[in-house]
N, C-alpha and C positions, 0 to 999 in steps of 0.2 A: 198251201198253209194258214190255216184260216185264223184271220188276225183278234185278239180280246178288244181290243179299245182302236180308232182314231178318228180324231174331228172329221167334219163331213164338209164341209168346203164347198163351192163353186164355185158357179160366174161371177157371179151378185154377188158377192165376198170381192172375188176377188176383182171386180170391175172398181167396187166401192173401195176400197186400198189403195187402185189405181192415180182414184178422183185424187184422193184427199190428199197427196201428193204432189201429186202435180196441180193442186189449187197454193201447195207454200204453208195450207195455214194446220200446223200438226200437233201445236200440243193444244191442251181442250180448248172445246169452245160449242158452240150449235149444236153438232154431231150426236156431239158426249149429253146438252142437255138432255135432246131429244129422244137417245136414249133411255133413261133418266127418266122422261116423263114417261115414257112409253112402261118402260118396267115398271115402276110403280101403278100404274093406273094397272096391268096385270097382274100384279099379285094383291090388290086392292088396298095397295094402305098411301100415308096420303102425302111423303117424301119417296125421292131415291138419291141414294147420291153413289158415285163411283168412282172407284177406290183403281189404285194399279196392279189387287188382287186378292183373292177367299181372306187371308192370312188377312190382311191389309185390316177387310172389313172386318172383320171379329176385333183386333187392337182397332181402328179409329172406332167403330163402334163401344165398347168398352172407354173407351176414355171420355166419350162425350157423353157421358151417359154418369160421368165420376168416377165410377174403379180405379181404385187403386192402394195404395200397400195402408196396410190393416186389416183388406178385405179376403174375403173367400169366395173363391166362386169355385158349384159343386158342376163337374164334368162331368161323363164317361175316358175310361181308360180305350175303352176299342172304340179307337176313330185312328184320328190320322194322330201325331202333336203337333200342328198347327192350333189346333181346338186348347190345347193347352197353354203354347208358348205362346198367344197372344194374352191369355190372363199374366201370367209370368214376367211379360213388354207393357204390361201396363201398370206391371209389381205388387199385382196382387197374387195371391195365394189358388192353385188349383187344388180344390180338394172332388180325389176320386171316387159314384158312386159308380156299384153295378147296375148288370145293364138282364132287359130280361132275356129268355133266351126265348124264346121264338121272335121277336120280331127286334133282335138287338138292338133296342134302344133304352133310354132308361127312364124309370117308372117314379109313380109319386111315392111308392113304400121305398123302393132303394136309396131316394135322395132325401126323407126327412132321416136315413137311418144316419149321415154322414154331419146335417143342420146343425150349427152353432151358435154360438154368438155373434160371431164376425162372420158370418156368410148373408152376404150383400145380395147373391144371387146366384142363380143356377140357369146354362146353360146344356141345354139339352143338345143332343146331333140330330136329326134324322136321315142314318143312316140310311148307303144303299140308295136312297131316292124310298122311302117311307116312313116318314113324320113318325116325332113320341107322343105318345098322348100327351095332345095337349092340354083338357080339358081337364085333369085333375091333375095337370103341371103346374096350370096355371090357377086354379083355386088353393094348392100346397101356399104356389105363388103368393096370393094375395094373403091366406089365412099367413105365414110369415112375415111376409115384410119384405117380400124380400123379388128385383125383378127375376121376370124371367126373360130370356134371351136365347135367343130362335139361331144355331149356328147351319143353314137352309142353306151350305156348298153343296150339296150332290142335289138337294130338293126340287130340281125349277118346276112350280103349277106341281108338286103335290098336293095335296090336302085331307083335311082330319076335321070328322066331325062341319063339311062344310067350307071347310077357311084353311086357308089356301097359304102354304106353312113363309113364313117371313115376317106377314099381317097376325100374325096373332101378340107375340110377347114385346118385350119393345122395343125392340130391336131386331132387326134378321138381316141374317149374314150369308151372301150369295161369291158362287167363283165361277169366275170363265176359262181355267185353266184347259189346254188344248182335252180330254178328255170326258170331263162332264156335258152334260146336254145340250147347253148348248157353250157356245167359244167367241171370246172377243179375242185368243191366241193365251194374253193371260188376261188379269181384270177383275177387279168385282165388284157387289153391289149391295149398297146396305140398304133397308128398306125399316121406313119409320108412320108412325102418328105424332109421334110430337116435337111438334116445332125445334122446342128447340132445343132438342137431340138434334133434328137434318141438320140446322146452321152449328153449333159445335165439331160435328162430323164435316160441312163444306168447311170452314176455317181449318182445322186441322191437319183435310190432305194437303192441302195450300199454304204452309207454312207460315201459320196461322189469322193470318190476311183477312177480315171483313173488306175491304178493296183495296187495290194494287198499292202496293206500299206498305197499306196501315195494315200494322199489324197487335191486332186482341189480347194473343194470344199465344203461345211457345206452341207451334203447329211442324208438320213433318211433310215434307214431299210425297203425295199419293197420288197424284190426280193418273184417271185415264188418258188416254191420249185418241185423238181423233180421229182415227184410223181404226180405233178400240170398238170407238164407240158408233161408226158406220156399220161396225160389221157386227155387233151387237143387236142395232134396231135391224138387218136380216135374218141372223141368225135366230131372234125375240119370237118374229113371223113365222117359223117352219117348225115353233115349239109345240105344240099341240102336234105333229103327226108322227116328228119325230115319239114322242113317247106314246098316243097312240101304239106306233107301231113297237115300242118298247114292251106295250101291255099284252101286243097280241104274243110278243114270242116266248114271254113267259106263260103267257097262259099257253101253247104250245105243250113248250116242257111243263106246267104241272101238270096235262093231259095222256105226258105220256112218254117221259121220266117216270124211272125205279125210286118208290117211296125213299129206300136205306137209302138213297145218297142224302136223306138232309136240306129236303127241299123249304124254299124260304117260305114262307106264313105273311098273310097277311092281313091284317085287322081286319075288322069288319067296320070300324068308320073310317081307314086312310084310304087313299085316294097314294098305290106306290103308280111308282113312273121311273123304277129299277133300274138308276145310276148304276150300279153290278145288280148278277141275278147271281147268289151268293147260297154254296150247299154249306152245308155240314154235314160231311159225310166220318163213320166212325175209323172207315182208315184215309184219309187223306192221300195219303203216300200212292195206294193201291187204282186212285183216280185222277191221279197226277199220271203217272207212268202210262194209262190206258188215254190219254190224253196227248202225252208229247209224242204217243209209238202213232198217230194219227196225225200229228202237228194240226190243235183244237190248241188255239193260246188260253192260258188259265193266268190267272192273281193271284196273289195270299195279298189281303185288306184288310191288315194290313202282319209283318212278320214278328212284329214284335209289342206289344201292347206297348200301350206310352207310361204307366208305370209302370213297364221294362226298363225303361229307355236311360239313360245314363243323367240327368240331370234329374230325375224324376227318382231314382233310386234312392230310402232308406224307410220311409218305415213299411212299417205291419200292414200290408194293406190288406182287404179280406173280399176280396171277388172272385171269387171262386166260378162264375158264369164265365165273367170277361177271360178268366184261363182256361176256362175249358173250350171257348169258342175257339180262343187265340190257338190251338192247334188244333185244329180241326176246319174252318173255314175253310172254303175254294170258289173263284166265282170263275164263270162260263161267259162265252161271247152276246151278248144281249143290244148289241147296239142296234138300230136301226138301217140298217147298208146289209145286215144280210139276205143269206137272198133264201126261199122257204127247203132251198135240197142243201143248202148247209146248216139249217135248222135241224133236219130230217139227219143231216151223216152226227153232227154233234148228240143226238138223239141214241143213234142206234150205236155209236159208239159210248155214248159213256152207259150206257143198258149191259151193254159184254160185260161191265164191273162182274158181272152175276155169273157170268155165263161160265 
């Protein structure tokens, strides 16, 4: 069986966790602060605030930026529900924009269609590892007087126009879930060059405390643990090589897979890090049948679009591209641990769909 995805955990990570547990210092401390500093430097932001998950990064970041009741935040439906959930948890209303059929992200044109007087922010998702076209979205944000927030949960060190995802908008939110391009087990990170937002986020994740038992605001418990911070430092040092391997595999797919499979598109301005390699064939069922027969792992991201989920069903959304691609997409293995032989087997198997 060729597995779709699994975390790349080596002896260094295991030893780091053992060291933390033997130290007895388990809560957030020096290792987390070192990870924050290293991640901020890697992304190109002035600040990084480590939290308990990617969803927490979105939620805490939204709260720290002042988004709340009465506000609307424009998001894609074609993504994991955490994007819209974080908006709701902050007390605001998610408004869904359609995506571009080539790169699976929202663009300025789709955002303009759903702008209202209540729009406080737009949150593009850098889906599958490819950043949304941030130059045009930032220009629109400036024109409309709204914040741009980056959901970079799947886009560790991806770039657009030479700028690293998570360093462009008012803040970026990353996930370190086990299947991401790098992991801490769980965990997330807020990146920003806004010192006030960073300070608010630091307090919000730590029960609103400025210092121990001095609560300045109402907050949450969304701290990252020392073990996660220790693993994050090691994973970050390996990320570039892993991303290079993902891109190498994607290039082999792009060169050898039959275009009728609906191969993904990489924009000229983007550096795609291929968290997922996602096909959009006309007949998804036929592709899945071939993959399953060959015992090749696959996934549908996501089986139901967010606007089709129970908490968001209601208005008549105009999302034709989202709904069409939701019926077609299927992702195949692109993890860095794949061997060349496995990649060749996947290519041969998929091209057999058309035999």
